[in-house]
N, CA, C and O atoms as a GROMACS GRO file, in nm:
protein
  396
    1MET      N    1 -16.384  -5.947   0.014
    1MET     CA    2 -16.375  -5.861   0.105
    1MET      C    3 -16.382  -5.930   0.270
    1MET      O    4 -16.309  -5.933   0.369
    2ILE      N    5 -16.545  -5.994   0.221
    2ILE     CA    6 -16.565  -6.037   0.338
    2ILE      C    7 -16.482  -6.193   0.418
    2ILE      O    8 -16.486  -6.234   0.534
    3GLU      N    9 -16.400  -6.254   0.275
    3GLU     CA   10 -16.316  -6.374   0.328
    3GLU      C   11 -16.226  -6.317   0.398
    3GLU      O   12 -16.205  -6.369   0.508
    4GLU      N   13 -16.153  -6.209   0.366
    4GLU     CA   14 -16.056  -6.163   0.415
    4GLU      C   15 -16.051  -6.127   0.553
    4GLU      O   16 -15.952  -6.158   0.619
    5LYS      N   17 -16.172  -6.048   0.619
    5LYS     CA   18 -16.174  -6.015   0.744
    5LYS      C   19 -16.217  -6.140   0.788
    5LYS      O   20 -16.202  -6.151   0.910
    6PHE      N   21 -16.265  -6.242   0.732
    6PHE     CA   22 -16.300  -6.376   0.845
    6PHE      C   23 -16.149  -6.441   0.833
    6PHE      O   24 -16.127  -6.500   0.940
    7CYS      N   25 -16.054  -6.452   0.758
    7CYS     CA   26 -15.955  -6.508   0.774
    7CYS      C   27 -15.870  -6.444   0.898
    7CYS      O   28 -15.816  -6.496   0.996
    8GLN      N   29 -15.880  -6.316   0.855
    8GLN     CA   30 -15.766  -6.246   0.970
    8GLN      C   31 -15.828  -6.281   1.116
    8GLN      O   32 -15.740  -6.278   1.203
    9GLU      N   33 -15.935  -6.308   1.157
    9GLU     CA   34 -15.990  -6.332   1.261
    9GLU      C   35 -16.008  -6.470   1.308
    9GLU      O   36 -16.070  -6.510   1.406
   10CYS      N   37 -15.937  -6.542   1.212
   10CYS     CA   38 -15.944  -6.689   1.233
   10CYS      C   39 -15.802  -6.707   1.305
   10CYS      O   40 -15.703  -6.635   1.293
   11GLY      N   41 -15.822  -6.858   1.408
   11GLY     CA   42 -15.686  -6.881   1.482
   11GLY      C   43 -15.619  -6.970   1.396
   11GLY      O   44 -15.505  -7.007   1.424
   12GLN      N   45 -15.668  -7.002   1.313
   12GLN     CA   46 -15.595  -7.126   1.178
   12GLN      C   47 -15.537  -7.065   1.091
   12GLN      O   48 -15.469  -7.136   1.016
   13LYS      N   49 -15.538  -6.933   1.067
   13LYS     CA   50 -15.494  -6.872   0.927
   13LYS      C   51 -15.374  -6.919   0.880
   13LYS      O   52 -15.358  -6.969   0.769
   14GLN      N   53 -15.271  -6.900   0.983
   14GLN     CA   54 -15.145  -6.969   0.912
   14GLN      C   55 -15.158  -7.137   0.885
   14GLN      O   56 -15.109  -7.172   0.778
   15ASP      N   57 -15.205  -7.223   0.952
   15ASP     CA   58 -15.236  -7.337   0.867
   15ASP      C   59 -15.286  -7.317   0.744
   15ASP      O   60 -15.228  -7.366   0.647
   16CYS      N   61 -15.372  -7.261   0.734
   16CYS     CA   62 -15.486  -7.276   0.577
   16CYS      C   63 -15.372  -7.233   0.478
   16CYS      O   64 -15.357  -7.299   0.375
   17ARG      N   65 -15.289  -7.121   0.506
   17ARG     CA   66 -15.171  -7.058   0.429
   17ARG      C   67 -15.099  -7.158   0.424
   17ARG      O   68 -15.068  -7.177   0.307
   18GLY      N   69 -15.050  -7.244   0.499
   18GLY     CA   70 -14.907  -7.334   0.453
   18GLY      C   71 -14.961  -7.472   0.396
   18GLY      O   72 -14.887  -7.552   0.338
   19VAL      N   73 -15.135  -7.497   0.424
   19VAL     CA   74 -15.173  -7.620   0.321
   19VAL      C   75 -15.178  -7.546   0.202
   19VAL      O   76 -15.132  -7.618   0.113
   20TYR      N   77 -15.217  -7.423   0.153
   20TYR     CA   78 -15.258  -7.389   0.011
   20TYR      C   79 -15.123  -7.368  -0.055
   20TYR      O   80 -15.095  -7.401  -0.170
   21GLU      N   81 -15.027  -7.297   0.049
   21GLU     CA   82 -14.849  -7.320   0.013
   21GLU      C   83 -14.802  -7.445  -0.070
   21GLU      O   84 -14.742  -7.448  -0.177
   22GLN      N   85 -14.852  -7.565   0.023
   22GLN     CA   86 -14.805  -7.680   0.011
   22GLN      C   87 -14.866  -7.731  -0.119
   22GLN      O   88 -14.789  -7.769  -0.207
   23LEU      N   89 -15.000  -7.736  -0.139
   23LEU     CA   90 -15.113  -7.775  -0.235
   23LEU      C   91 -14.991  -7.715  -0.375
   23LEU      O   92 -14.927  -7.797  -0.440
   24GLY      N   93 -14.982  -7.575  -0.397
   24GLY     CA   94 -14.941  -7.486  -0.492
   24GLY      C   95 -14.832  -7.552  -0.534
   24GLY      O   96 -14.818  -7.560  -0.656
   25LYS      N   97 -14.737  -7.609  -0.451
   25LYS     CA   98 -14.604  -7.664  -0.479
   25LYS      C   99 -14.581  -7.802  -0.512
   25LYS      O  100 -14.472  -7.850  -0.544
   26THR      N  101 -14.713  -7.874  -0.502
   26THR     CA  102 -14.724  -8.003  -0.529
   26THR      C  103 -14.702  -8.032  -0.692
   26THR      O  104 -14.787  -7.987  -0.769
   27GLY      N  105 -14.585  -8.108  -0.747
   27GLY     CA  106 -14.529  -8.126  -0.853
   27GLY      C  107 -14.664  -8.234  -0.908
   27GLY      O  108 -14.720  -8.316  -0.835
   28GLY      N  109 -14.696  -8.208  -1.054
   28GLY     CA  110 -14.755  -8.344  -1.114
   28GLY      C  111 -14.764  -8.300  -1.245
   28GLY      O  112 -14.712  -8.194  -1.281
   29PRO      N  113 -14.841  -8.394  -1.337
   29PRO     CA  114 -14.863  -8.380  -1.507
   29PRO      C  115 -14.988  -8.293  -1.512
   29PRO      O  116 -15.073  -8.275  -1.425
   30SER      N  117 -14.977  -8.239  -1.652
   30SER     CA  118 -15.035  -8.123  -1.678
   30SER      C  119 -15.160  -8.204  -1.682
   30SER      O  120 -15.146  -8.324  -1.707
   31VAL      N  121 -15.282  -8.158  -1.661
   31VAL     CA  122 -15.441  -8.187  -1.724
   31VAL      C  123 -15.485  -8.169  -1.835
   31VAL      O  124 -15.564  -8.237  -1.900
   32VAL      N  125 -15.422  -8.056  -1.864
   32VAL     CA  126 -15.479  -7.935  -1.976
   32VAL      C  127 -15.502  -8.006  -2.098
   32VAL      O  128 -15.601  -7.963  -2.158
   33LYS      N  129 -15.430  -8.120  -2.165
   33LYS     CA  130 -15.446  -8.205  -2.258
   33LYS      C  131 -15.567  -8.289  -2.245
   33LYS      O  132 -15.644  -8.318  -2.336
   34LYS      N  133 -15.576  -8.333  -2.094
   34LYS     CA  134 -15.696  -8.459  -2.074
   34LYS      C  135 -15.810  -8.400  -2.094
   34LYS      O  136 -15.892  -8.458  -2.164
   35VAL      N  137 -15.852  -8.243  -2.025
   35VAL     CA  138 -15.934  -8.159  -2.045
   35VAL      C  139 -15.969  -8.119  -2.155
   35VAL      O  140 -16.089  -8.111  -2.183
   36VAL      N  141 -15.865  -8.082  -2.248
   36VAL     CA  142 -15.914  -8.046  -2.383
   36VAL      C  143 -15.957  -8.175  -2.457
   36VAL      O  144 -16.068  -8.152  -2.506
   37VAL      N  145 -15.933  -8.250  -2.474
   37VAL     CA  146 -15.951  -8.386  -2.504
   37VAL      C  147 -16.117  -8.440  -2.473
   37VAL      O  148 -16.204  -8.477  -2.551
   38ALA      N  149 -16.117  -8.428  -2.341
   38ALA     CA  150 -16.236  -8.455  -2.258
   38ALA      C  151 -16.380  -8.359  -2.317
   38ALA      O  152 -16.482  -8.402  -2.371
   39PHE      N  153 -16.359  -8.277  -2.296
   39PHE     CA  154 -16.429  -8.161  -2.261
   39PHE      C  155 -16.451  -8.065  -2.418
   39PHE      O  156 -16.560  -8.067  -2.475
   40LEU      N  157 -16.361  -8.005  -2.460
   40LEU     CA  158 -16.345  -7.932  -2.580
   40LEU      C  159 -16.400  -7.974  -2.670
   40LEU      O  160 -16.515  -7.960  -2.712
   41LEU      N  161 -16.256  -8.066  -2.726
   41LEU     CA  162 -16.275  -8.137  -2.839
   41LEU      C  163 -16.420  -8.179  -2.879
   41LEU      O  164 -16.468  -8.133  -2.983
   42PRO      N  165 -16.487  -8.261  -2.804
   42PRO     CA  166 -16.650  -8.326  -2.828
   42PRO      C  167 -16.713  -8.183  -2.880
   42PRO      O  168 -16.750  -8.159  -2.994
   43LEU      N  169 -16.714  -8.118  -2.795
   43LEU     CA  170 -16.822  -7.971  -2.802
   43LEU      C  171 -16.758  -7.942  -2.962
   43LEU      O  172 -16.821  -7.978  -3.062
   44VAL      N  173 -16.639  -7.881  -2.970
   44VAL     CA  174 -16.620  -7.834  -3.105
   44VAL      C  175 -16.669  -7.903  -3.222
   44VAL      O  176 -16.736  -7.852  -3.312
   45VAL      N  177 -16.625  -8.046  -3.211
   45VAL     CA  178 -16.680  -8.174  -3.318
   45VAL      C  179 -16.827  -8.134  -3.332
   45VAL      O  180 -16.856  -8.075  -3.436
   46PHE      N  181 -16.935  -8.160  -3.230
   46PHE     CA  182 -17.080  -8.179  -3.242
   46PHE      C  183 -17.111  -8.002  -3.322
   46PHE      O  184 -17.185  -7.991  -3.419
   47ILE      N  185 -17.056  -7.910  -3.274
   47ILE     CA  186 -17.074  -7.790  -3.327
   47ILE      C  187 -17.020  -7.787  -3.484
   47ILE      O  188 -17.071  -7.714  -3.569
   48GLY      N  189 -16.940  -7.850  -3.501
   48GLY     CA  190 -16.846  -7.814  -3.660
   48GLY      C  191 -16.945  -7.951  -3.743
   48GLY      O  192 -16.956  -7.931  -3.864
   49LEU      N  193 -17.003  -8.059  -3.699
   49LEU     CA  194 -17.055  -8.145  -3.745
   49LEU      C  195 -17.209  -8.071  -3.749
   49LEU      O  196 -17.271  -8.100  -3.851
   50LEU      N  197 -17.249  -8.021  -3.695
   50LEU     CA  198 -17.409  -7.952  -3.725
   50LEU      C  199 -17.450  -7.880  -3.787
   50LEU      O  200 -17.565  -7.866  -3.828
   51ALA      N  201 -17.305  -7.791  -3.815
   51ALA     CA  202 -17.322  -7.667  -3.908
   51ALA      C  203 -17.309  -7.751  -4.024
   51ALA      O  204 -17.396  -7.761  -4.111
   52GLY      N  205 -17.206  -7.806  -4.022
   52GLY     CA  206 -17.192  -7.922  -4.166
   52GLY      C  207 -17.279  -7.957  -4.260
   52GLY      O  208 -17.299  -7.926  -4.378
   53PHE      N  209 -17.352  -8.070  -4.138
   53PHE     CA  210 -17.498  -8.133  -4.175
   53PHE      C  211 -17.584  -8.035  -4.243
   53PHE      O  212 -17.612  -8.038  -4.362
   54GLU      N  213 -17.624  -7.945  -4.154
   54GLU     CA  214 -17.730  -7.842  -4.156
   54GLU      C  215 -17.675  -7.791  -4.347
   54GLU      O  216 -17.740  -7.805  -4.451
   55ARG      N  217 -17.584  -7.751  -4.333
   55ARG     CA  218 -17.529  -7.687  -4.493
   55ARG      C  219 -17.554  -7.787  -4.606
   55ARG      O  220 -17.628  -7.763  -4.701
   56ILE      N  221 -17.487  -7.900  -4.589
   56ILE     CA  222 -17.513  -8.033  -4.676
   56ILE      C  223 -17.656  -8.045  -4.688
   56ILE      O  224 -17.708  -8.022  -4.797
   57LEU      N  225 -17.734  -8.086  -4.573
   57LEU     CA  226 -17.897  -8.084  -4.615
   57LEU      C  227 -17.983  -7.997  -4.650
   57LEU      O  228 -18.096  -8.025  -4.688
   58ALA      N  229 -17.943  -7.898  -4.641
   58ALA     CA  230 -17.966  -7.756  -4.708
   58ALA      C  231 -18.034  -7.820  -4.844
   58ALA      O  232 -18.157  -7.825  -4.834
   59GLY      N  233 -17.992  -7.862  -4.949
   59GLY     CA  234 -18.017  -7.903  -5.045
   59GLY      C  235 -18.106  -8.020  -5.111
   59GLY      O  236 -18.145  -8.042  -5.226
   60VAL      N  237 -18.122  -8.089  -4.983
   60VAL     CA  238 -18.154  -8.206  -4.981
   60VAL      C  239 -18.310  -8.227  -4.922
   60VAL      O  240 -18.401  -8.274  -4.991
   61ILE      N  241 -18.326  -8.183  -4.780
   61ILE     CA  242 -18.424  -8.162  -4.739
   61ILE      C  243 -18.490  -8.023  -4.762
   61ILE      O  244 -18.413  -7.931  -4.785
   62ASP      N  245 -18.604  -8.000  -4.760
   62ASP     CA  246 -18.696  -7.886  -4.764
   62ASP      C  247 -18.744  -7.826  -4.643
   62ASP      O  248 -18.739  -7.706  -4.616
   63GLY      N  249 -18.801  -7.937  -4.554
   63GLY     CA  250 -18.861  -7.881  -4.419
   63GLY      C  251 -18.725  -7.813  -4.316
   63GLY      O  252 -18.618  -7.874  -4.318
   64LYS      N  253 -18.738  -7.709  -4.247
   64LYS     CA  254 -18.623  -7.670  -4.207
   64LYS      C  255 -18.626  -7.753  -4.052
   64LYS      O  256 -18.528  -7.785  -3.986
   65GLY      N  257 -18.744  -7.772  -4.024
   65GLY     CA  258 -18.756  -7.835  -3.861
   65GLY      C  259 -18.678  -7.955  -3.853
   65GLY      O  260 -18.592  -7.989  -3.772
   66LEU      N  261 -18.753  -8.042  -4.007
   66LEU     CA  262 -18.656  -8.217  -4.069
   66LEU      C  263 -18.539  -8.207  -4.065
   66LEU      O  264 -18.469  -8.289  -4.005
   67ARG      N  265 -18.493  -8.108  -4.126
   67ARG     CA  266 -18.351  -8.068  -4.123
   67ARG      C  267 -18.241  -8.066  -4.051
   67ARG      O  268 -18.135  -8.128  -4.061
   68THR      N  269 -18.304  -7.941  -3.932
   68THR     CA  270 -18.246  -7.937  -3.769
   68THR      C  271 -18.271  -8.085  -3.733
   68THR      O  272 -18.174  -8.117  -3.664
   69GLY      N  273 -18.344  -8.178  -3.746
   69GLY     CA  274 -18.313  -8.287  -3.640
   69GLY      C  275 -18.258  -8.386  -3.693
   69GLY      O  276 -18.200  -8.471  -3.624
   70VAL      N  277 -18.266  -8.394  -3.835
   70VAL     CA  278 -18.174  -8.490  -3.900
   70VAL      C  279 -18.022  -8.445  -3.876
   70VAL      O  280 -17.928  -8.515  -3.839
   71SER      N  281 -18.023  -8.314  -3.908
   71SER     CA  282 -17.827  -8.260  -3.853
   71SER      C  283 -17.823  -8.302  -3.724
   71SER      O  284 -17.733  -8.377  -3.686
   72PHE      N  285 -17.934  -8.253  -3.628
   72PHE     CA  286 -17.874  -8.313  -3.498
   72PHE      C  287 -17.849  -8.417  -3.455
   72PHE      O  288 -17.772  -8.433  -3.360
   73LEU      N  289 -17.913  -8.515  -3.518
   73LEU     CA  290 -17.893  -8.652  -3.492
   73LEU      C  291 -17.770  -8.693  -3.542
   73LEU      O  292 -17.689  -8.755  -3.473
   74LEU      N  293 -17.749  -8.655  -3.681
   74LEU     CA  294 -17.629  -8.713  -3.779
   74LEU      C  295 -17.512  -8.640  -3.641
   74LEU      O  296 -17.420  -8.708  -3.595
   75ALA      N  297 -17.536  -8.509  -3.599
   75ALA     CA  298 -17.398  -8.491  -3.542
   75ALA      C  299 -17.384  -8.531  -3.435
   75ALA      O  300 -17.264  -8.553  -3.415
   76VAL      N  301 -17.469  -8.562  -3.318
   76VAL     CA  302 -17.452  -8.677  -3.222
   76VAL      C  303 -17.396  -8.776  -3.252
   76VAL      O  304 -17.290  -8.795  -3.191
   77LEU      N  305 -17.433  -8.872  -3.344
   77LEU     CA  306 -17.392  -8.963  -3.386
   77LEU      C  307 -17.249  -8.944  -3.428
   77LEU      O  308 -17.162  -9.016  -3.381
   78GLY      N  309 -17.222  -8.845  -3.517
   78GLY     CA  310 -17.062  -8.842  -3.524
   78GLY      C  311 -16.978  -8.821  -3.401
   78GLY      O  312 -16.869  -8.877  -3.391
   79THR      N  313 -17.024  -8.744  -3.306
   79THR     CA  314 -16.967  -8.702  -3.218
   79THR      C  315 -16.930  -8.783  -3.106
   79THR      O  316 -16.840  -8.751  -3.030
   80LEU      N  317 -17.033  -8.938  -3.090
   80LEU     CA  318 -17.023  -9.013  -3.033
   80LEU      C  319 -16.918  -9.123  -3.094
   80LEU      O  320 -16.843  -9.194  -3.026
   81THR      N  321 -16.926  -9.122  -3.226
   81THR     CA  322 -16.838  -9.168  -3.298
   81THR      C  323 -16.698  -9.140  -3.286
   81THR      O  324 -16.619  -9.228  -3.318
   82VAL      N  325 -16.656  -9.027  -3.245
   82VAL     CA  326 -16.527  -8.952  -3.225
   82VAL      C  327 -16.480  -8.980  -3.079
   82VAL      O  328 -16.367  -9.020  -3.049
   83VAL      N  329 -16.598  -8.949  -2.975
   83VAL     CA  330 -16.542  -8.999  -2.851
   83VAL      C  331 -16.524  -9.144  -2.871
   83VAL      O  332 -16.402  -9.156  -2.854
   84LEU      N  333 -16.566  -9.246  -2.893
   84LEU     CA  334 -16.544  -9.344  -2.904
   84LEU      C  335 -16.414  -9.413  -2.950
   84LEU      O  336 -16.346  -9.501  -2.896
   85VAL      N  337 -16.400  -9.351  -3.057
   85VAL     CA  338 -16.243  -9.343  -3.125
   85VAL      C  339 -16.161  -9.306  -3.004
   85VAL      O  340 -16.123  -9.403  -2.939
   86ILE      N  341 -16.123  -9.175  -2.956
   86ILE     CA  342 -16.064  -9.140  -2.845
   86ILE      C  343 -16.047  -9.199  -2.732
   86ILE      O  344 -15.935  -9.189  -2.682
   87LYS      N  345 -16.146  -9.275  -2.663
   87LYS     CA  346 -16.156  -9.370  -2.578
   87LYS      C  347 -16.074  -9.500  -2.628
   87LYS      O  348 -15.994  -9.560  -2.555
   88ALA      N  349 -16.098  -9.528  -2.730
   88ALA     CA  350 -16.019  -9.680  -2.788
   88ALA      C  351 -15.857  -9.618  -2.798
   88ALA      O  352 -15.771  -9.658  -2.719
   89ILE      N  353 -15.834  -9.543  -2.876
   89ILE     CA  354 -15.709  -9.456  -2.870
   89ILE      C  355 -15.617  -9.505  -2.739
   89ILE      O  356 -15.517  -9.576  -2.728
   90GLU      N  357 -15.710  -9.423  -2.636
   90GLU     CA  358 -15.610  -9.366  -2.492
   90GLU      C  359 -15.613  -9.510  -2.436
   90GLU      O  360 -15.512  -9.549  -2.378
   91LYS      N  361 -15.719  -9.596  -2.446
   91LYS     CA  362 -15.694  -9.754  -2.391
   91LYS      C  363 -15.607  -9.806  -2.447
   91LYS      O  364 -15.557  -9.886  -2.368
   92LYS      N  365 -15.545  -9.809  -2.565
   92LYS     CA  366 -15.433  -9.885  -2.650
   92LYS      C  367 -15.358  -9.795  -2.610
   92LYS      O  368 -15.295  -9.852  -2.521
   93ALA      N  369 -15.321  -9.692  -2.614
   93ALA     CA  370 -15.213  -9.602  -2.556
   93ALA      C  371 -15.185  -9.681  -2.409
   93ALA      O  372 -15.082  -9.748  -2.395
   94GLY      N  373 -15.282  -9.668  -2.305
   94GLY     CA  374 -15.271  -9.680  -2.162
   94GLY      C  375 -15.222  -9.812  -2.165
   94GLY      O  376 -15.151  -9.830  -2.066
   95LYS      N  377 -15.231  -9.922  -2.242
   95LYS     CA  378 -15.169 -10.070  -2.244
   95LYS      C  379 -15.029 -10.069  -2.273
   95LYS      O  380 -14.948 -10.151  -2.229
   96ASN      N  381 -15.002  -9.969  -2.353
   96ASN     CA  382 -14.889  -9.984  -2.411
   96ASN      C  383 -14.778  -9.919  -2.330
   96ASN      O  384 -14.660  -9.932  -2.364
   97ARG      N  385 -14.822  -9.840  -2.208
   97ARG     CA  386 -14.742  -9.724  -2.116
   97ARG      C  387 -14.719  -9.836  -2.034
   97ARG      O  388 -14.800  -9.926  -2.016
   98ARG      N  389 -14.560  -9.824  -1.961
   98ARG     CA  390 -14.518  -9.888  -1.864
   98ARG      C  391 -14.471  -9.803  -1.734
   98ARG      O  392 -14.403  -9.701  -1.733
   99PHE      N  393 -14.510  -9.852  -1.658
   99PHE     CA  394 -14.537  -9.728  -1.536
   99PHE      C  395 -14.420  -9.818  -1.408
   99PHE      O  396 -14.402  -9.770  -1.296
   0.00000   0.00000   0.00000
């Protein structure tokens, strides 16, 4: 509400509107896939690995604190491995692309 009032009193509101309209019409590749791969996938992998290792190690390690710590470390290592594999795949795919 405050921004609307501020914009109504501004002498450059038409210039701002024009700039935002041009930005909205700008075409380009979608970044949704990159965002999901960069942020969402590692998070989901980490949570899945953490839950899986907790369940697997429940029968092996009796101490809850130790089991949680080992599960956390294994989940971090697994997630880092997945991230490195994704980077290697993207790097190889980037070399094969011709612009």
